[in-house]
C-alpha positions as CSV (number, residue, x, y, z in Angstrom):
1,M,10.0,18.1,-6.0
2,N,9.4,18.2,-9.7
3,S,9.7,14.4,-10.3
4,L,6.2,12.9,-10.9
5,F,7.7,9.5,-10.3
6,V,8.9,10.5,-6.8
7,R,5.7,12.2,-5.8
8,V,3.5,9.3,-7.0
9,Y,5.8,6.7,-5.3
10,I,5.7,8.6,-2.0
11,I,1.9,8.8,-2.1
12,F,1.8,5.1,-3.0
13,S,4.2,4.1,-0.2
14,I,2.2,6.1,2.4
15,L,-1.1,4.4,1.3
16,I,0.4,0.9,1.3
17,S,2.0,1.5,4.7
18,L,-1.3,2.7,6.1
19,A,-2.9,-0.4,4.6
20,F,-0.3,-2.7,6.2
21,I,-0.5,-0.9,9.6
22,S,-4.3,-1.2,9.5
23,L,-4.1,-4.9,8.8
24,Y,-1.5,-5.4,11.5
25,V,-3.7,-3.6,14.0
26,F,-6.7,-5.8,13.0
27,V,-4.7,-9.0,13.3
28,S,-3.3,-8.0,16.7
29,Y,-6.7,-7.1,18.0
30,T,-8.2,-10.3,16.6
31,L,-5.4,-12.4,18.2
32,Q,-6.0,-10.7,21.6
33,Q,-9.8,-11.2,21.3
34,T,-9.4,-14.8,20.3
35,L,-7.0,-15.4,23.3
36,N,-9.4,-13.7,25.7
37,E,-12.4,-15.7,24.4
38,E,-10.4,-19.0,24.8
39,I,-9.5,-18.0,28.4
40,E,-13.0,-16.9,29.3
41,W,-14.5,-20.1,27.8
42,S,-12.0,-22.2,29.9
43,L,-12.9,-20.2,33.1
44,R,-16.6,-20.5,32.5
45,T,-16.2,-24.3,32.1
46,S,-14.3,-24.4,35.4
47,W,-17.0,-22.2,37.0
48,Q,-19.7,-24.5,35.8
49,S,-17.9,-27.5,37.3
50,I,-17.8,-25.7,40.7
51,A,-21.4,-24.6,40.5
52,S,-22.5,-28.2,39.9
53,L,-21.2,-29.1,43.3
54,I,-23.8,-26.9,45.0
55,Q,-26.6,-29.2,46.2
56,E,-30.3,-28.6,46.2
57,D,-30.4,-27.9,50.0
58,G,-27.8,-25.2,49.5
59,G,-24.9,-27.1,50.8
60,F,-21.5,-27.2,49.0
61,Q,-20.2,-30.7,48.2
62,Y,-16.4,-31.3,48.0
63,D,-15.2,-33.3,44.9
64,E,-11.6,-34.4,44.8
65,E,-11.6,-34.7,41.0
66,V,-13.0,-31.3,40.4
67,F,-10.8,-29.6,42.9
68,S,-7.7,-31.3,41.5
69,I,-7.4,-28.7,38.8
70,F,-6.8,-26.1,41.5
71,R,-3.9,-27.8,43.2
72,K,-0.8,-25.8,44.1
73,G,1.4,-25.0,41.2
74,S,-1.3,-25.5,38.6
75,G,-1.8,-21.8,38.0
76,N,-5.6,-22.2,38.8
77,Y,-7.3,-20.6,41.8
78,L,-10.7,-20.8,43.4
79,L,-12.7,-18.7,45.8
80,V,-16.2,-19.6,46.9
81,K,-18.1,-17.4,49.3
82,Q,-21.5,-17.7,50.8
83,G,-22.4,-14.1,51.7
84,N,-19.4,-12.8,53.6
85,R,-18.3,-16.3,54.7
86,V,-15.6,-18.1,52.8
87,A,-16.8,-21.5,51.8
88,E,-13.7,-22.7,49.8
89,I,-10.3,-21.5,48.9
90,Q,-7.8,-23.2,46.6
91,P,-4.9,-23.6,46.7
92,D,-3.9,-20.8,49.3
93,E,-5.5,-18.0,51.2
94,Y,-3.7,-15.3,49.0
95,V,-6.6,-15.8,46.6
96,L,-8.4,-13.4,49.0
97,D,-6.0,-10.7,47.8
98,F,-7.3,-11.0,44.2
99,P,-9.6,-8.1,43.0
100,Q,-13.2,-9.3,43.0
101,R,-15.6,-8.1,40.3
102,Y,-18.3,-9.9,38.4
103,G,-17.8,-11.2,34.9
104,F,-14.5,-11.8,33.1
105,Y,-11.5,-9.6,33.7
106,T,-7.7,-9.6,33.9
107,F,-5.3,-8.0,36.4
108,E,-1.7,-7.9,37.3
109,W,-0.7,-9.7,40.5
110,K,3.0,-9.9,41.7
111,G,4.2,-9.5,38.1
112,R,1.9,-12.2,36.8
113,L,-1.2,-11.7,34.6
114,I,-4.2,-13.3,36.1
115,A,-7.6,-13.8,34.4
116,G,-10.7,-14.2,36.6
117,F,-14.4,-15.0,36.2
118,I,-16.9,-14.4,39.0
119,K,-20.6,-15.1,39.0
120,S,-23.2,-15.8,41.7
121,Y,-25.2,-19.1,41.9
122,E,-27.7,-20.3,44.5
123,G,-26.5,-17.8,47.1
124,Y,-22.8,-18.5,46.5
125,T,-20.3,-16.3,44.8
126,I,-17.9,-18.4,42.8
127,G,-14.7,-17.0,41.5
128,V,-12.2,-18.9,39.4
129,Y,-8.9,-17.6,38.4
130,R,-6.1,-18.6,36.1
131,D,-2.5,-17.5,35.6
132,V,-2.3,-16.6,31.9
133,S,1.2,-15.1,32.0
134,E,2.5,-17.8,29.7
135,K,-0.3,-17.2,27.2
136,R,0.5,-13.5,27.3
137,S,4.2,-14.2,26.8
138,Y,3.3,-16.5,23.9
139,K,1.1,-13.9,22.4
140,N,3.8,-11.2,22.7
141,T,6.4,-13.5,21.1
142,L,4.0,-14.3,18.3
143,L,3.2,-10.6,17.8
144,K,6.9,-9.8,17.7
145,K,7.6,-12.4,15.0
146,F,4.5,-11.2,13.2
147,T,5.6,-7.6,13.4
148,L,9.1,-8.4,12.2
149,G,7.8,-10.5,9.3
150,W,5.2,-7.9,8.5
151,F,7.8,-5.1,8.5
152,L,10.1,-7.1,6.3
153,L,7.3,-7.9,3.9
154,L,6.4,-4.2,3.8
155,I,10.0,-3.2,2.9
156,L,10.2,-6.0,0.3
157,F,6.9,-4.9,-1.2
158,L,8.0,-1.3,-1.4
159,L,11.3,-2.2,-3.0
160,L,9.7,-4.4,-5.5
161,S,7.0,-1.8,-6.3
162,Y,9.8,0.8,-6.8
163,V,11.6,-1.5,-9.2
164,L,8.5,-2.4,-11.1
165,W,7.4,1.3,-11.2
166,F,10.8,2.4,-12.4
167,L,10.8,-0.3,-15.1
168,S,7.4,0.8,-16.2
169,L,8.8,4.2,-17.0
170,R,11.3,2.7,-19.5
171,N,8.5,3.0,-22.0
172,I,8.6,6.8,-21.6
173,R,12.4,6.7,-22.1
174,K,11.9,4.5,-25.2
175,L,9.4,7.0,-26.6
176,A,11.7,9.9,-25.9
177,K,14.6,8.2,-27.6
178,S,12.5,7.6,-30.7
179,I,11.5,11.2,-30.8
180,E,15.1,12.3,-30.2
181,I,16.6,10.5,-33.2
182,S,13.9,11.8,-35.6
183,T,15.1,14.6,-38.0
184,P,13.1,17.3,-39.9
185,E,14.2,15.6,-43.1
186,E,12.7,12.3,-42.1
187,L,9.7,12.7,-39.8
188,K,7.9,9.4,-39.5
189,P,5.2,8.1,-37.2
190,I,6.6,6.1,-34.3
191,N,5.3,2.5,-34.3
192,I,6.5,1.0,-31.0
193,K,4.7,-1.3,-28.5
194,L,3.6,0.7,-25.5
195,P,1.1,0.1,-22.6
196,S,-2.4,1.4,-23.2
197,E,-1.8,4.2,-20.7
198,F,0.9,5.7,-23.1
199,M,-1.0,5.2,-26.3
200,P,-2.9,8.6,-26.3
201,L,0.5,10.3,-26.1
202,L,1.9,8.3,-28.9
203,N,-1.2,8.8,-31.1
204,S,-1.1,12.6,-30.5
205,Y,2.6,12.6,-31.5
206,N,1.9,10.6,-34.7
207,K,-0.9,13.0,-35.6
208,L,1.4,15.9,-35.1
209,I,4.0,14.3,-37.4
210,E,1.3,13.7,-40.1
211,R,0.4,17.4,-39.9
212,L,4.0,18.5,-40.1
213,N,4.6,16.2,-43.1
214,V,1.7,17.8,-44.9
215,Y,3.0,21.3,-44.1
216,I,6.5,20.5,-45.3
217,Q,5.2,18.9,-48.5
218,N,3.1,22.0,-49.2
219,Q,6.1,24.2,-48.5
220,R,8.2,22.2,-51.0
221,L,5.5,22.4,-53.6
222,F,5.2,26.1,-53.2
223,L,9.0,26.6,-53.6
224,Y,9.0,24.3,-56.6
225,H,6.2,26.3,-58.4
226,L,7.8,29.6,-57.3
227,S,11.1,28.6,-58.8
228,H,9.5,27.4,-62.0
229,Q,7.5,30.6,-62.4
230,L,10.5,32.7,-61.9
231,K,12.8,30.7,-64.2
232,T,11.4,32.0,-67.6
233,P,11.4,35.8,-66.7
234,L,14.9,35.5,-65.3
235,S,16.1,33.7,-68.5
236,I,14.6,36.5,-70.7
237,I,16.3,39.2,-68.6
238,R,19.6,37.4,-68.7
239,T,19.4,37.0,-72.5
240,A,18.6,40.7,-72.9
241,V,21.5,41.7,-70.6
242,D,23.9,39.4,-72.6
243,L,22.8,41.0,-75.9
244,A,23.1,44.5,-74.5
245,F,26.7,43.9,-73.4
246,R,27.7,41.9,-76.4
247,Q,28.6,45.2,-78.4
248,N,30.3,48.4,-77.4
249,R,27.5,50.9,-76.9
250,K,27.2,54.3,-75.7
251,K,25.9,54.8,-72.2
252,E,22.6,56.3,-73.3
253,E,22.0,53.5,-75.8
254,L,22.9,50.8,-73.2
255,L,20.6,52.3,-70.6
256,N,17.8,52.5,-73.1
257,L,18.2,48.8,-74.0
258,L,18.2,47.7,-70.4
259,L,15.2,49.8,-69.4
260,N,13.1,48.7,-72.4
């Protein structure tokens, strides 16, 4: 691969692609973290509402308004245990099948994504859960659209950069054309408008032209003086030859005249 343009463009494309991929990964990670933080905050709020129902004597007070968010079909679930005894389950007993570990976590259950938050309070272990499958689906849809848009933007950017990079090289072609049409009889410095990156090349060429012009001028002066210096002796020789052959002379006499 001898083309500098191709090599530079390939390196440029790789670097730009890596930058786009890195930014995509960062956005995806940030989106996931933001979604998790929003879900965790919501679960913590629900957990605090349940914890507020625990009375000072250690009893657990039932509140219709608070428990209404855990009604069947709402996608919210509740499990309250006092030791090993189950104090409250909403909305069905299958909540007992959920994995139980402290803090915030997510798990798959019957093809659904469930987020849970469990923490102890006043001798009770309170676990609140929420079906976040729709949020995951929304996030995946958003990521797919973002991926498609990001990929199209990358392709468009690479195509535009190729066109702009190719057009920037027309200055090289313009300079090469100016050099091509120059002749030894007419070597002139090139005065064309070029980007600053190409000016050192143009300046070097113009300096070379100046040196060549000086060399050619000196050569012409040398030939001129040489011809001038040889003109007089040649004229004398020619005159002597003409005089020698103007009359019929013997061979010895003609040879003597030519040699002397």
